DSSP file (Angstrom, degrees, kcal/mol; ACC not computed):
  #  RESIDUE AA STRUCTURE BP1 BP2  ACC     N-H-->O    O-->H-N    N-H-->O    O-->H-N    TCO  KAPPA ALPHA  PHI   PSI    X-CA   Y-CA   Z-CA
    1    1 A M    >         0   0    0      0, 0.0     3,-1.9     0, 0.0     2,-0.2   0.000 360.0 360.0 360.0 -34.4  103.1   40.1  -87.0
    2    2 A A  T 3   +     0   0    0      1,-0.3     3,-0.1     3,-0.0     0, 0.0  -0.442 360.0  14.6 -66.3 130.2  100.0   38.2  -88.1
    3    3 A G  T 3  S+     0   0    0      1,-0.3     2,-0.3    -2,-0.2    -1,-0.3   0.298  93.8 128.5  91.2 -10.3  100.2   34.6  -87.0
    4    4 A E    <   -     0   0    0     -3,-1.9     2,-0.5     2,-0.0    -1,-0.3  -0.590  48.7-145.7 -81.0 140.6  103.1   35.1  -84.6
    5    5 A E        -     0   0    0     -2,-0.3     2,-0.7    -3,-0.1    -3,-0.0  -0.916   3.2-155.6-107.0 130.7  102.6   33.8  -81.1
    6    6 A H        +     0   0    0     -2,-0.5    -2,-0.0     1,-0.1     0, 0.0  -0.900  16.3 173.7-105.4 106.8  104.1   35.7  -78.1
    7    7 A K        -     0   0    0     -2,-0.7    -1,-0.1     1,-0.3     2,-0.1   0.595  27.5-152.1 -88.5 -11.6  104.6   33.3  -75.3
    8    8 A G        -     0   0    0      2,-0.1     2,-0.5     0, 0.0    -1,-0.3  -0.467  57.6  -3.5  74.6-148.5  106.5   35.8  -73.1
    9    9 A I        -     0   0    0     -2,-0.1     2,-0.6     1,-0.0     0, 0.0  -0.669  65.6-157.7 -82.9 127.4  109.0   34.4  -70.6
   10   10 A V        -     0   0    0     -2,-0.5     2,-0.2     0, 0.0    -2,-0.1  -0.930  12.0-147.6-107.2 119.0  109.2   30.7  -70.5
   11   11 A L        -     0   0    0     -2,-0.6     2,-0.1     1,-0.1    -2,-0.0  -0.577  10.7-124.8 -87.6 146.7  110.6   29.3  -67.2
   12   12 A T     >  -     0   0    0     -2,-0.2     4,-2.3     1,-0.1     5,-0.2  -0.364  31.8-104.4 -77.8 168.2  112.6   26.2  -66.9
   13   13 A E  H  > S+     0   0    0      1,-0.2     4,-2.4     2,-0.2     5,-0.2   0.880 123.0  53.9 -62.1 -37.5  111.5   23.4  -64.6
   14   14 A E  H  > S+     0   0    0      2,-0.2     4,-2.4     1,-0.2    -1,-0.2   0.905 108.9  48.1 -63.5 -41.5  114.3   24.5  -62.1
   15   15 A Q  H  > S+     0   0    0      2,-0.2     4,-2.4     1,-0.2    -2,-0.2   0.889 111.6  49.8 -67.2 -38.6  113.0   28.1  -62.1
   16   16 A K  H  X S+     0   0    0     -4,-2.3     4,-2.3     2,-0.2    -2,-0.2   0.908 111.2  49.6 -64.3 -41.0  109.5   26.9  -61.6
   17   17 A R  H  X S+     0   0    0     -4,-2.4     4,-2.4     2,-0.2    -2,-0.2   0.913 112.5  47.0 -64.3 -43.1  110.6   24.7  -58.7
   18   18 A R  H  X S+     0   0    0     -4,-2.4     4,-2.4     2,-0.2    -2,-0.2   0.893 111.5  50.8 -66.1 -39.6  112.5   27.6  -57.1
   19   19 A R  H  X S+     0   0    0     -4,-2.4     4,-2.2     2,-0.2    -2,-0.2   0.906 111.3  48.6 -64.3 -40.6  109.6   29.9  -57.5
   20   20 A N  H  X S+     0   0    0     -4,-2.3     4,-2.2     2,-0.2    -2,-0.2   0.915 111.5  48.9 -64.9 -43.3  107.3   27.4  -55.9
   21   21 A A  H  X S+     0   0    0     -4,-2.4     4,-2.2     1,-0.2    -2,-0.2   0.892 111.3  50.4 -63.7 -39.3  109.7   26.9  -53.0
   22   22 A R  H  X S+     0   0    0     -4,-2.4     4,-2.2     2,-0.2    -1,-0.2   0.897 109.6  50.7 -65.5 -40.5  110.0   30.7  -52.5
   23   23 A S  H  X S+     0   0    0     -4,-2.2     4,-2.2     2,-0.2    -2,-0.2   0.900 110.6  48.9 -64.0 -41.2  106.3   31.1  -52.5
   24   24 A V  H  X S+     0   0    0     -4,-2.2     4,-2.5     2,-0.2    -2,-0.2   0.911 110.5  51.2 -65.3 -41.6  105.9   28.3  -49.8
   25   25 A A  H  X S+     0   0    0     -4,-2.2     4,-2.3     1,-0.2    -2,-0.2   0.899 110.6  48.3 -63.0 -40.8  108.6   30.0  -47.7
   26   26 A I  H  X S+     0   0    0     -4,-2.2     4,-2.3     2,-0.2    -1,-0.2   0.907 111.6  50.1 -65.6 -41.7  106.9   33.3  -47.9
   27   27 A A  H  X S+     0   0    0     -4,-2.2     4,-2.3     2,-0.2    -2,-0.2   0.904 111.7  47.8 -63.6 -42.0  103.5   31.8  -46.9
   28   28 A V  H  X S+     0   0    0     -4,-2.5     4,-2.4     2,-0.2    -2,-0.2   0.923 111.9  49.7 -65.2 -44.2  105.1   30.0  -43.9
   29   29 A A  H  X S+     0   0    0     -4,-2.3     4,-2.2     1,-0.2    -2,-0.2   0.901 111.6  49.1 -61.6 -41.0  106.8   33.2  -42.8
   30   30 A L  H  X S+     0   0    0     -4,-2.3     4,-2.4     2,-0.2    -1,-0.2   0.908 110.7  49.9 -65.2 -42.4  103.6   35.1  -43.1
   31   31 A A  H  X S+     0   0    0     -4,-2.3     4,-2.4     2,-0.2    -2,-0.2   0.889 110.2  50.9 -63.5 -39.4  101.6   32.4  -41.1
   32   32 A V  H  X S+     0   0    0     -4,-2.4     4,-2.5     2,-0.2    -2,-0.2   0.916 110.6  49.0 -64.7 -43.0  104.3   32.5  -38.4
   33   33 A L  H  X S+     0   0    0     -4,-2.2     4,-2.7     2,-0.2     5,-0.2   0.912 110.8  49.9 -63.2 -42.4  104.1   36.3  -38.1
   34   34 A V  H  X S+     0   0    0     -4,-2.4     4,-2.3     2,-0.2    -2,-0.2   0.933 113.0  46.5 -61.6 -45.8  100.3   36.2  -37.9
   35   35 A A  H  X S+     0   0    0     -4,-2.4     4,-2.6     2,-0.2    -2,-0.2   0.896 112.2  51.3 -63.6 -40.1  100.4   33.5  -35.1
   36   36 A L  H  X S+     0   0    0     -4,-2.5     4,-2.6     2,-0.2     5,-0.2   0.934 110.9  46.8 -63.5 -46.9  103.1   35.5  -33.3
   37   37 A F  H  X S+     0   0    0     -4,-2.7     4,-2.3     2,-0.2    -2,-0.2   0.905 112.9  50.9 -61.6 -40.8  101.1   38.7  -33.4
   38   38 A Y  H  X S+     0   0    0     -4,-2.3     4,-2.3    -5,-0.2    -2,-0.2   0.941 112.6  45.0 -61.5 -48.3   97.9   36.8  -32.2
   39   39 A L  H  X S+     0   0    0     -4,-2.6     4,-2.6     1,-0.2     5,-0.2   0.903 112.4  50.8 -65.6 -41.5   99.7   35.2  -29.3
   40   40 A V  H  X S+     0   0    0     -4,-2.6     4,-2.4     1,-0.2    -1,-0.2   0.913 110.6  50.2 -62.2 -41.3  101.4   38.4  -28.2
   41   41 A T  H  X S+     0   0    0     -4,-2.3     4,-1.9    -5,-0.2    -2,-0.2   0.927 111.4  47.6 -62.7 -45.0   98.1   40.2  -28.3
   42   42 A I  H  X S+     0   0    0     -4,-2.3     4,-1.5     1,-0.2    -2,-0.2   0.918 113.6  47.7 -62.9 -43.9   96.4   37.5  -26.2
   43   43 A F  H  < S+     0   0    0     -4,-2.6    -1,-0.2     1,-0.2    -2,-0.2   0.880 111.2  50.5 -66.6 -37.6   99.3   37.5  -23.6
   44   44 A K  H  < S+     0   0    0     -4,-2.4    -1,-0.2     1,-0.2    -2,-0.2   0.862 112.0  47.3 -69.3 -34.1   99.3   41.3  -23.4
   45   45 A M  H  < S-     0   0    0     -4,-1.9    -1,-0.2    -5,-0.2    -2,-0.2   0.746 110.9-130.7 -78.9 -22.9   95.5   41.4  -22.8
   46   46 A G    ><  -     0   0    0     -4,-1.5     3,-0.9    -5,-0.2    -1,-0.2  -0.133  23.9 -76.3  93.6 166.7   95.6   38.7  -20.2
   47   47 A G  G >  S+     0   0    0      1,-0.2     3,-0.6    -4,-0.1    -1,-0.2   0.679 119.8  65.1 -77.3 -17.7   93.7   35.5  -19.7
   48   48 A N  G >   +     0   0    0      1,-0.2     3,-1.1    -3,-0.2    -1,-0.2   0.298  66.5 102.9 -91.0  11.4   90.5   37.2  -18.3
   49   49 A V  G X  S+     0   0    0     -3,-0.9     3,-0.8     1,-0.3    -1,-0.2   0.822  81.1  52.3 -63.8 -29.0   89.7   39.1  -21.5
   50   50 A A  G <  S+     0   0    0     -3,-0.6    -1,-0.3     1,-0.2    -2,-0.1   0.652 102.2  61.1 -79.6 -14.4   86.9   36.5  -22.3
   51   51 A N  G <  S+     0   0    0     -3,-1.1    -1,-0.2    -4,-0.1    -2,-0.2   0.180  76.7 120.2 -98.6  16.9   85.4   37.0  -18.8
   52   52 A R  S <  S-     0   0    0     -3,-0.8     2,-0.1     1,-0.1    -3,-0.0  -0.471  71.2-100.9 -81.3 153.5   84.5   40.7  -19.1
   53   53 A P              0   0    0      0, 0.0    -1,-0.1     0, 0.0    -2,-0.0  -0.460 360.0 360.0 -72.1 145.2   81.0   41.9  -18.8
   54   54 A L              0   0    0     -2,-0.1    -2,-0.0     0, 0.0     0, 0.0   0.447 360.0 360.0 -87.3 360.0   79.2   42.7  -22.1
């Protein structure tokens, strides 16, 4: 055991590329959902929500 190096799982370039593409797709989907929830909330509250008395 002494002197042995454990590198764990070594990914190929194709696997790294696919993982990166999957991460980007998840990030884009999450950003779209956040924007959708934001827009739905604004539309449900109406345009005069900023003009309310404090």
